C-alpha positions as CSV (number, residue, x, y, z in Angstrom):
1,X,209.3,98.4,256.5
2,X,206.8,101.2,257.1
3,X,207.7,104.6,255.8
4,X,209.1,106.9,258.5
5,X,207.0,109.9,259.3
6,X,208.3,113.0,261.1
7,X,206.2,113.7,264.2
8,X,207.1,117.4,263.8
9,X,205.0,117.4,260.7
10,X,201.9,117.0,262.9
11,X,202.2,119.7,265.5
12,X,198.4,119.9,265.9
13,X,198.0,116.2,266.6
14,X,197.7,116.7,270.3
15,X,195.3,117.8,273.0
16,X,191.8,118.5,271.7
17,X,192.3,116.5,268.4
18,X,193.1,113.3,270.3
19,X,190.9,113.8,273.3
20,X,188.1,111.3,273.8
21,X,185.0,112.7,275.4
22,X,181.7,110.9,276.1
23,X,179.5,110.5,273.0
24,X,177.0,113.1,274.3
25,X,179.7,115.8,274.4
26,X,182.1,114.6,271.8
27,X,183.0,116.4,268.5
28,X,183.8,114.7,265.3
29,X,187.4,114.5,264.1
30,X,188.8,117.6,262.3
31,X,188.2,118.0,258.6
32,X,191.9,118.1,257.9
33,X,192.1,114.4,258.8
34,X,190.0,113.8,255.6
35,X,191.6,116.3,253.3
36,X,195.3,116.9,254.3
37,X,197.7,114.7,252.3
38,X,199.8,114.3,255.4
39,X,197.1,112.1,256.9
40,X,197.0,109.8,253.9
41,X,200.6,108.8,254.6
42,X,199.9,108.7,258.4
43,X,196.9,106.3,257.8
44,X,199.0,104.0,255.7
45,X,201.8,103.8,258.2
46,X,200.0,103.6,261.6
47,X,196.5,102.3,260.7
48,X,196.8,100.0,257.7
49,X,200.4,99.0,258.3
50,X,199.6,97.7,261.8
51,X,196.1,96.0,261.5
52,X,194.8,92.8,259.9
53,X,193.9,93.4,256.3
54,X,191.5,91.2,254.3
55,X,193.0,90.0,251.0
56,X,190.9,87.1,249.9
57,X,189.5,83.8,250.9
58,X,190.7,80.2,251.1
59,X,188.5,79.2,248.1
60,X,190.9,81.1,245.9
61,X,193.8,79.2,247.4
62,X,192.6,75.6,247.2
63,X,195.5,73.9,245.4
64,X,199.3,74.0,245.9
65,X,200.7,76.9,243.9
66,X,197.5,78.9,244.0
67,X,198.4,82.5,244.8
68,X,196.7,85.9,245.0
69,X,198.1,89.4,245.1
70,X,197.2,92.4,247.2
71,X,198.2,95.9,248.0
72,X,198.5,96.5,251.7
73,X,199.4,100.0,253.0
74,X,201.1,100.6,249.7
75,X,203.2,97.3,249.9
76,X,202.9,94.5,247.3
77,X,202.0,91.2,249.0
78,X,201.5,87.7,247.6
79,X,199.7,84.9,249.4
80,X,200.4,81.3,248.2
81,X,199.4,77.7,249.0
82,X,202.6,75.6,249.5
83,X,203.1,72.1,248.4
84,X,202.8,71.1,252.1
85,X,199.3,72.6,252.1
86,X,200.2,75.6,254.2
87,X,199.2,79.1,253.4
88,X,202.0,81.7,253.5
89,X,202.3,85.4,252.7
90,X,205.4,87.3,251.5
91,X,206.2,90.7,250.1
92,X,205.8,90.3,246.3
93,X,209.4,91.6,246.0
94,X,212.4,89.7,244.7
95,X,215.5,90.0,246.9
96,X,217.7,90.7,243.9
97,X,216.6,94.2,242.7
98,X,212.9,94.4,243.8
99,X,211.2,92.9,240.8
100,X,207.7,91.3,241.1
101,X,207.3,87.6,241.6
102,X,203.8,87.6,240.1
103,X,201.7,90.0,238.1
104,X,198.3,88.6,238.7
105,X,196.4,85.9,240.7
106,X,197.1,82.4,239.4
107,X,198.8,79.0,240.0
108,X,202.5,78.2,239.7
109,X,205.0,75.5,240.7
110,X,207.6,78.1,241.6
111,X,207.6,81.9,242.1
112,X,209.8,83.3,239.4
113,X,210.8,87.0,239.4
114,X,209.5,88.7,236.3
115,X,212.5,91.0,236.1
116,X,215.6,88.7,236.1
117,X,214.3,85.2,236.7
118,X,215.3,84.5,240.3
119,X,213.3,81.5,241.3
120,X,211.8,80.8,244.7
121,X,210.0,77.7,246.1
122,X,206.5,78.1,247.4
123,X,207.8,78.3,250.9
124,X,209.8,81.4,250.0
125,X,213.3,79.8,249.9
126,X,215.5,80.9,247.0
127,X,216.3,78.1,244.6
128,X,217.5,79.4,241.2
129,X,219.8,82.3,240.5
130,X,220.7,82.7,236.8
131,X,224.2,83.8,235.9
132,X,225.5,84.2,239.5
133,X,228.3,81.7,239.4
134,X,231.0,84.3,239.7
135,X,229.5,86.2,242.6
136,X,231.5,85.8,245.8
137,X,230.2,85.5,249.4
138,X,226.7,84.7,248.2
139,X,224.5,82.2,250.1
140,X,221.0,81.5,248.7
141,X,219.8,80.8,252.2
142,X,220.3,84.5,253.0
143,X,218.0,85.7,250.2
144,X,214.6,84.0,250.8
145,X,211.4,86.0,250.4
146,X,210.5,88.3,253.3
147,X,207.5,86.8,255.1
148,X,204.3,88.6,256.1
149,X,202.1,87.5,259.0
150,X,199.0,85.7,257.9
151,X,195.8,84.5,259.6
152,X,192.5,82.9,258.5
153,X,189.2,83.6,260.1
154,X,186.0,81.9,259.0
155,X,187.6,81.0,255.6
156,X,188.7,84.6,255.0
157,X,192.4,85.4,254.6
158,X,194.1,88.3,256.3
159,X,197.7,89.7,256.5
160,X,199.3,92.1,258.9
161,X,202.5,94.1,258.3
162,X,202.9,94.9,261.9
163,X,205.8,93.6,264.1
164,X,203.6,92.3,266.9
165,X,199.9,92.1,265.8
166,X,197.1,91.3,268.2
167,X,195.6,87.8,267.7
168,X,193.0,88.0,264.9
169,X,190.5,86.2,267.1
170,X,190.3,89.2,269.5
171,X,189.3,91.4,266.6
172,X,186.4,89.2,265.6
173,X,185.4,87.9,269.1
174,X,181.7,86.9,269.2
175,X,180.8,87.5,265.6
176,X,180.7,83.8,264.5
177,X,178.3,83.1,267.4
178,X,176.1,86.1,266.7
179,X,175.5,85.3,263.0
180,X,174.6,81.6,263.7
181,X,173.1,79.6,262.2
182,X,174.8,81.1,259.2
183,X,178.3,79.6,259.0
184,X,180.5,82.1,257.2
185,X,183.2,79.6,256.4
186,X,180.6,77.3,254.8
187,X,179.4,80.0,252.3
188,X,180.5,79.9,248.7
189,X,182.1,82.7,246.7
190,X,179.9,84.1,244.0
191,X,181.0,87.6,242.8
192,X,183.5,90.4,243.2
193,X,182.8,94.1,242.3
194,X,185.3,97.0,242.8
195,X,184.2,100.6,243.1
196,X,186.4,103.7,242.8
197,X,185.0,106.5,245.1
198,X,186.2,110.1,245.1
199,X,186.4,110.5,248.8
200,X,188.8,109.8,251.6
201,X,188.6,106.3,253.0
202,X,187.4,107.6,256.4
203,X,184.5,109.4,254.7
204,X,183.3,106.1,253.3
205,X,183.7,104.3,256.6
206,X,181.9,107.0,258.6
207,X,179.0,106.8,256.1
208,X,178.8,103.0,256.4
209,X,178.6,103.2,260.2
210,X,175.3,105.0,260.6
211,X,171.8,104.6,259.5
212,X,171.0,108.3,260.1
213,X,171.3,109.0,256.4
214,X,169.3,106.0,255.2
215,X,165.9,107.6,254.9
216,X,167.4,110.5,252.9
217,X,169.9,108.7,250.7
218,X,168.4,105.1,250.4
219,X,164.6,105.3,250.7
220,X,164.2,101.8,249.1
221,X,166.7,100.2,251.5
222,X,164.9,102.0,254.4
223,X,161.7,100.1,253.6
224,X,163.3,96.7,254.1
225,X,164.0,96.9,257.8
226,X,162.4,98.4,260.9
227,X,164.1,101.8,261.1
228,X,162.8,102.4,264.6
229,X,164.2,99.1,265.8
230,X,167.6,99.9,264.4
231,X,170.4,99.8,267.0
232,X,174.2,100.0,267.1
233,X,176.3,97.9,269.4
234,X,180.1,98.1,270.0
235,X,182.8,95.7,271.0
236,X,186.6,96.3,271.5
237,X,187.5,96.3,267.8
238,X,184.2,96.4,265.9
239,X,180.7,97.8,265.9
240,X,177.5,96.2,264.6
241,X,174.4,97.8,263.3
242,X,171.3,95.6,263.7
243,X,168.4,96.1,261.4
244,X,165.3,93.9,262.0
245,X,164.1,92.9,258.5
246,X,160.5,93.7,257.6
247,X,158.1,91.5,255.6
248,X,158.6,93.6,252.5
249,X,158.9,91.4,249.4
250,X,162.6,91.6,248.4
251,X,165.3,89.1,247.6
252,X,167.4,90.9,250.2
253,X,165.0,90.0,253.0
254,X,164.2,86.5,251.9
255,X,163.6,84.4,255.0
256,X,163.2,87.3,257.4
257,X,165.4,87.6,260.5
258,X,167.8,90.6,260.9
259,X,170.5,92.3,258.9
260,X,173.8,92.6,260.7
261,X,176.3,95.2,259.5
262,X,179.7,94.7,261.1
263,X,182.6,97.2,260.8
264,X,185.9,95.8,262.0
265,X,188.5,98.4,262.6
266,X,189.8,100.0,260.5
267,X,188.4,99.1,257.0
268,X,186.6,95.8,256.9
269,X,182.9,95.2,256.8
270,X,180.7,92.1,257.0
271,X,177.1,92.5,255.9
272,X,175.2,89.4,257.0
273,X,171.6,88.3,256.3
274,X,170.5,84.6,256.6
275,X,172.4,82.5,254.0
276,X,174.4,85.4,252.6
277,X,177.6,87.3,253.4
278,X,178.7,90.5,251.6
279,X,182.2,91.6,252.6
280,X,183.6,95.1,251.9
281,X,187.2,96.3,252.3
282,X,188.0,100.0,251.9
283,X,191.5,100.8,250.6
284,X,193.0,104.3,250.6
285,X,194.2,105.3,247.2
286,X,194.8,109.0,247.6
287,X,193.8,111.7,250.1
288,X,190.5,112.1,248.3
289,X,190.0,108.7,246.7
290,X,189.4,105.1,247.9
291,X,188.7,101.7,246.4
292,X,185.9,99.6,247.8
293,X,186.0,95.8,247.1
294,X,182.7,93.9,247.4
295,X,182.7,90.1,247.7
296,X,179.5,88.1,247.7
297,X,179.1,84.6,249.3
298,X,176.0,82.4,249.5
299,X,174.9,79.1,250.9
300,X,173.7,78.1,247.4
301,X,175.2,79.4,244.2
302,X,174.1,76.7,241.7
303,X,170.3,76.3,241.7
304,X,168.3,78.5,239.3
305,X,166.6,80.1,242.3
306,X,169.9,80.9,243.9
307,X,171.3,82.4,240.7
308,X,168.2,84.6,240.4
309,X,168.6,85.7,244.0
310,X,172.3,86.5,243.5
311,X,171.6,88.7,240.4
312,X,168.8,90.6,242.2
313,X,170.9,91.0,245.3
314,X,174.0,92.3,243.4
315,X,171.8,94.7,241.4
316,X,170.1,96.1,244.5
317,X,173.5,96.4,246.3
318,X,175.0,98.2,243.3
319,X,172.2,100.7,243.5
320,X,172.8,101.3,247.2
321,X,176.6,101.6,246.6
322,X,176.1,104.2,243.9
323,X,173.9,106.2,246.1
324,X,176.6,106.0,248.9
325,X,179.4,106.9,246.5
326,X,177.5,110.0,245.3
327,X,176.8,111.3,248.8
328,X,180.4,110.5,250.0
329,X,181.8,112.5,247.2
330,X,179.6,115.4,248.1
331,X,180.7,115.1,251.7
332,X,184.4,115.1,250.7
333,X,183.8,118.4,248.9
334,X,182.0,119.8,252.0
335,X,184.8,118.7,254.3
336,X,187.2,120.8,252.2
337,X,185.1,123.9,252.6
338,X,186.2,126.8,254.8
339,X,182.7,126.6,256.3
340,X,183.4,123.3,258.1
341,X,185.9,121.9,260.6
342,X,184.1,119.7,263.3
343,X,180.6,118.6,264.0
344,X,178.7,116.7,266.7
345,X,177.2,113.2,266.9
346,X,173.7,111.9,267.0
347,X,173.6,109.8,270.2
348,X,170.7,107.7,268.7
349,X,172.3,106.9,265.3
350,X,176.0,107.7,265.3
351,X,177.5,105.6,268.0
352,X,179.3,103.5,265.5
353,X,181.0,106.6,263.9
354,X,182.0,107.8,267.3
355,X,183.5,104.3,268.1
356,X,185.5,104.2,264.9
357,X,186.8,107.7,265.4
358,X,187.8,106.8,269.0
359,X,189.8,103.8,267.7
360,X,191.4,106.0,265.0
361,X,192.5,108.5,267.7
362,X,194.0,105.6,269.6
363,X,196.0,104.5,266.5
364,X,197.4,108.0,266.2
365,X,198.2,108.2,269.9
366,X,200.1,104.9,269.7
367,X,202.1,106.2,266.7
368,X,203.0,109.3,268.7
369,X,204.1,107.3,271.7
370,X,206.4,105.1,269.5
């Protein structure tokens, strides 16, 4: 159950704040949406608690009993492969007194509460209840694990805490076709890196969504694609930045083609170059802090040339990420200044930011209407 929020606590969340004007005349969202602790709770409830959230991939869940853990909008979730081969997601919460069923990713024949030993089958049904023989009017069938909606897209696993989520295919419509001949589901997992960034999650997403800052923050990255040919395109639930790759000698641009940077609302990114996928998920930790999880996938992870490419790619990406983290932390400080409240958009370069903020306003309006 999502935490209840008092609409009266957001008296200013009306009118101008939620108005959507054409890009050429629009203002950016208010600075309070990045800095006020009330919006941290609001984002968890009406943004992260109602959208598809990426938690892992099917490669982690190949065998019966394989399971992974995730934090989704502040809720503990476990995803498990059943003995019947089906993937299922549950709240990682025992129905006895709220204990955890697992403490880390792994494999198990049963899910056993780490607090009092209640035992559940991999399909969520309660099986074993120690020392409960004298309890009256108790039926184990009434105390199965609480399920969470799950979907798989291109080998990536998502969960949704909402009561009636939109089909996941609508969120990713057209992406598989656009990235061809790269088959995302056919790529193999290589590496995961987590970053703690001292900024609101929306600051990080805003920064990801525009190339306006690239010449000033990432000069080395800027040399790898045709900056003048850079364009942003939008769909219903995502935007994509297209960067034609140059002939510069770099492992990142091996093979030429184009770099496609997808941002799927609200917090999931797909960075695709031929033969490689880098996924990012941005998790809100506090009003002024987020965690960014990077996962790397390649068509080849075994050959010596592939291993060299992976190491070079990860090192280069790490440099870019640290540059982004530094500027995002500076921006978070600036957003808290009395000198700033709202800004304007570059029509040429910030259409993706505008699109994201428009969807965010829509999520807030939906919450108000409920």
